[in-house]
N, C-alpha and C positions, 0 to 999 in steps of 0.2 A: 785484313780479311775482306774488306769491301772490294779491294782491287781484284782479288781472286774470284769473288762472286761475279764481278762485272765481266771478267775475262771468260768465265764459264758461260755466262749469259750470252755474250757476243758469239762465242763458238757455237752455242745452241741455235741462235738466230741464223748464223751463216749456214749451218747444216740444214736447217729447215728450209731456208731460202734456196739452197742448191738443190735440195730434193724436190721442192715444189716447182722449180724451174724445169727440172727434168720431166716431171709429170705434165706440166703445161706444154712442153715441146712435144711429148708423146701424144698428147691430146690433140694438138694442132695438126700433127702428122696424120692422125687417124681421120680427122675432119677432111683434110686435103685428099686422102685416099678415097673417102666416101664421095666427095664431090667428083673426083675423076671417074668413079664407077657410074655415077648418075649421068655424066656427060657422054659416056661411051654408048 
């Protein structure tokens, strides 16, 4: 039982991490676009 819970927990962490990484990349992209607009 403990191993199953641990696997589910790891899967959850990986999913959250993957999702947050995507959000961070999108956020960084938006910042870079904003900087480009200010420089022009």
